[in-house]
C-alpha angles and dihedrals in degrees: 000000000000087000093072092052094048093049098041120135129195110284106146107242097343128088114250128164137197098258094213096050093041098048091045094053094043089051091048092051093047093049090050096047109108092209093055125078112197117210116188106199140106116281116214103157131048112215108223095189090093138024111279135182112214109201106181134143147224093289090063109129147136119039095350091053087049092049094049089048091050092049095047096042094241126095092200120080121205128197125195136185138176111287092261106111120191109247134172113259091234094056087065125096100225090196089070103027117087134191120234140153119252115264088352093289127118131353126340093262098143126080107215122205107200125201126221117221095269092047092046093049092047088049091048093047092052091048094050093048092052121110111272123228128213098236132040109198117184141147102188097111092049087219116119112241135170118170142124121235121182093340095310122111119223117199131174123171094204115227138300093207111020109033118180139186092051091295122134122241106290149171133204131234123196114203121171106286099010143060113204132185117209130194113231086255087065092251113143110243101172141007127191123183108191093198088056094049 
C-alpha cells in the first residue's frame, strides 16, 4: 500500500510507520471506499453464519471478549508483540544503551539495551516462570506457521505486505477448530487443527 510508504519512519532495514499518520490515512481510505460500509458501534456478538475476520486489540473486554473466549474455547485472551516495548527516552541509561541498525543494514535507528549474564539469567528465569498460555499468536517472522508443541499452539498468519520464507503474501483466519492461512488470491496455504495435533 502507498500508505505505508507515505507514513514510513526511520527503522534501518525494517518497515516502520508513524502510527498516527498511518492509521489516519487507512481510516480515510476505508471510509472513502465504495465497497466498504463502516459501522461505528459496540460489537458484542459474533455472527457465525458467515466467515468473519475479527481484528481487535488488547483493549478488547466485556461481551466481545467473552464471545471470543466462548468461540475459541478459552476465556483468557493473550496479546503478544515483539519484544520492543515503548519506553520514554529519559528512562534509558545512555551509559548502557547503544544505537545500531537492524541486521547491520541501514542507519543506526534502533536503541539496543544489552543484558549482562546476571541480568539475562534473571530475565530468562522470570520468563520461564511466567504463566503459560495455550496459544502463541505472532506475526513477527512473516512466515506462516501452525503447529502444536508440548500442548501449546503456535500460529503465525505470515504477512500481507512483507512475506518471507518463499511464501506469498498471506493472512490468517481462525474458525472454531481450525487456524488457516490464505494467500491474497484466496488459496489455502496452511491449515492447523489443534484438536488433531
